[in-house]
N, C-alpha and C positions, 0 to 999 in steps of 0.2 A: 659615290656613284658606281664605283667598281663593285661594291657589295650589292647594290641594287641590280646591276647588270647580271651578277652571278645568280641572283634569285630567280631569274627566268628559267634556268635549267632546273633548279631545285623545285620550283613550283609546278613543273610538269607532273610530278608524282602526286599532286593533290587534285588533279582534274576530276577524279571520281569520288573525292572526299566531300562531305557536307560543307558547302561554301561558308556559311555564316558561323557554324559551330567551330571549325578549326581556326578560323580567323579570330573568333572570340577568345579561344584558348591562347592563341599566339599573342594577342595584345594584352591579355591578362598577365601572362608570364613576363612579357616585356615590361609592363608597369611595375610589377613586384621587383624585378631586377633593377630597374632604374631607381626605385625608392631605396632599395638596399644599398646600391652604389652611392647614392646621394648622401645617405647617412654615414657611410664609411668615409667618404671624402669630406664630410662636414660642409656640404654645399647647402646653402639656404634655399629652400623651396617655399615660395610665397603662395598664399591662397589667392585665387582670382577675385577680383572685385568689379562691380559695375559691368560695363560693356566688355570687359575682358572675358567674361564667361561666353559671350556670343562669338568673339574672335576664336577662342580656343575650341569651342564646340563646332565652329565652322571648319577648322582644320580637321577635326576628327571626322565630321560628316563627309567632307569632300575628299580629303587626302587619304583617309583610311577606309571608310565604308563604301561610299559611292565609287571610288576609283576601282576597288576590287570587283564590285558588281559590273562596272562598265567593261573591264577587261574580260571577265569570264563570259558575260553575255555577248560582248562584241565578237569574240572569236567564234561564236556560233553563226555569225553572219558575215564574217570577214576573215581573211587570212591573218595570222598573227602579225605579219609585217605591216599591215595597215594600221593596227593599233600602235605598234612600235613607232612608226613614222609620225603618227599624230602626237604621241608623247614627246618624241624628239624635237618637236617644234616649240617646246616650252621656252627655250632661250629667247625667242623673239618676244613672247608675251612678258617674260620677266624683265627683259631689257628695256621695254617701254613703260610698263605699269609699275614695276618695282621701284624705280627711282622716284616716281611721282608720289607714291605712298610714303617714301622716306623723306619727302620734302626737297628733292633735288631734281635737276633736269637730267634726262637720259644722256648717257655718255655716247658721243658719236662713235667712239672706237668700239664699244660694245654693240651698238646697233649695226655696225658694218661687219663685225665678226660673227654675230648670231646667225645670219643666213648661211654663212660658210660652214659653221658647225652643223646646222640642220642639214645642209646638202651632203656633208660627209656621212651623217647618220642615215640618210636616205640611201646612199650608196651601200652602206653596210647591211641595212635591213631589206633592201629591195622595196617594191611597191605592193604587189599582191592584189587579189581580186576581192570585191566586196559588193554589197547591195546597199540600198538606201538606209536600211536599219543599221548596217555596219558602219556607215558614215556617221550616223547619229551617235552610236556608242563610242566611236573614235573621238568625235568632238567632245563628248562628255568626259572621256578619259583625259583629254588635253586640258579641259577646264579644271578638272579635279587636281591634276598634277600641278598646275599653276597655282591653284588655291592653297595647296599644301605649303607653299612658300609665301605667297602674297598675304595670306590671312595671318601669318605669324609676324609680319613686319610691325604692326602696331603694339604688339605685346612683348617683343624681344627685349626692349630696353629695360623693362621692369623685371621680367621673369628670367631672362637669359635662356641659353640653350637647354639647360637642365629642366627649368620650370616648364617651358613650352613643350618639350618632349614628353615629360611625365604627365602633364595635364591632358595633352592631346591623346596620348596612348590610353590612359585610363578611361577617358570619355568615350573613345572609340570602342574600347572593350565593353563598356556598358551598352552602347548602341547595338553592337553585334550580338551581345547576349540576349537582348530583347528580341532581335530579329530571329535568333536561333529558337527561342521559345515559341514565337508567333508563327514562324514560317516552316522551320524544319523539324523542330522537336529535339530536345537534348538526347533522346535515345539513339539518334542517328550516329552519335559519336562512337558507339560501340563497334561500328563497322570500319573505323580507321585502323589501318595496319601499323605495325611497329616502324616500318620504313617511312610511312607518311608522318608519324609522330616525330621521327628524327628530322624530317624536312621542316615541320612546324617549329621544332626547337632551334634549328639554324635560322629560320626567318625571325623568330622572336629575339634571339640574342644578337646576331650579326646585322640583319637587315632592318631591324626595328630599333632596339636599344642603342647599339653602337652607331649605326648609320644615321639615326635621327640626331644624336648628339653632335656628330661630326658635321652634319649638314647645317644645322642651325647655328653652330659656332662659326661656320664659314660665312653664312648669310650675315651674321652680326658683324663679322670682321671686315668683309670686303663689299657688302651690299648685295642685294638680291639680283641686280643686273649682271654683275660679273660672275657671281656664283652660278647663275643660270647657265652660263656657257659650259660649266663642268658637267651638265647633264649629258653632253655629247659623249662622255666617257662610258655611260651605261650600255649603249648598244655595242661598243667595242668590247667591253667586258663580257657581255652576253655571248658574242661570237667566239671570244677566247675560251669561255667556259664550255661552250658547245664543242669546240675542237678538242679540249682536254678530256671530255667525257665520251669521245668516240664519234663525234658527228663529222669528222673529216677536216682536212686542212682548208681554211677559208680560200675562196676564189679571188680572182683578180679585182673584182669590184669591191670586195671587202678591204683588201689591202689599199686600194685607191681611196676608199672612204676613210680609212685610218689616217692616211697622209693629209687628207682634207681637214678632218677634225683637228688634228694636231696643229695644222696651219692656222685654223680659226682660233684655237685656244692661245697659240703664241701671239696672235695679233690682238686678241681681246684682253689678255691677262698681263701683258708686259707692263712694267712700271711706267708711271707718267714721267715726262721729262722734267728735269729740275727747273723750278721756277714757274711751271705751268699749274694753274689752279686745278685742284682735283675736282672731278665731277662724279666719281664713282667710288669714293672711299668709304670707310666705315660709317654707317648711318647714325650710330648712337654711341660713339666712343668705344670703350673696351669691349672686346668680343665676349668676355666671360662675365660681364656685369650681370648679376642676378637680381639686383634691386636698386632702387634709388635710396639716398641717405635718409629720406623721410619715412621709409618703411620701418615699422616697429617689429620686434621679435614676436609679438602676438599674432602677426599676420602670417607667420611662416609655419609650414608643415615640418620642415627639417631645419633645426637651428644652425646658424653659422658657427664657425669655430670660435670657441670662447663664450658662447651663449648657452642658455638653458631652454629646453622646451617649455612652452607655457603650461 
């Protein structure tokens, strides 16, 4: 989430770049990097099967493609704070819907902490002005950000963080490449400056490949409800990155928001009392489980340690 927050400052240099083209390059590079790292680490990547294709394509379509469109189009009708506040409301959705998808009841502690984290994020970002179209784009951004996590819940058990990240990223790259050809044209990429390509590289490596792996491992380890609270860190990181790059020292409201977010995180993430049944623990056992025992080597793109590629 700190990496995601830092991407706000980096992404400002891409405002004038072709939207679909640079994102297609970003996710293509991230997919190749994830595949190379998986092979190096001998992590087993399984091929999707059945409905898994729909869940993974849904992650790519909402969390990667539509989210970027909603943010870019949204800031044309609303101040950036409006979009940021909408996205910061994700902990509430994840706290309610996530546990239900995982077959558990929502944690009362998470449900109480989520509005606190959201309130702190609002203090950090402010509110901002908007019109009706801006509200619609903000709502779409919120839904897409939630979908990025919720649609992964049904496939995390079999594919693990590596598999979900790699499949979602390459599918997103394909979708964006099609949009590039149909909407913008590949020729627009020649206008991208070296500084903008550097920004794309940072987004591909740190905000996509690294951040995706960390996020999905966290969701698998602690559940989507508790993980959702951590999204409150993103606006704090964005404010810190802005200050570090010359935007000035944050004001009183930002510092107050920082304290509120930390309080919400402390309340929602603290361990359960001994002897109390867990309601927000790991949904599917080990965080790094990449497959079930029934999966055969023939299903994998990257063989596990000690196996051979088909």
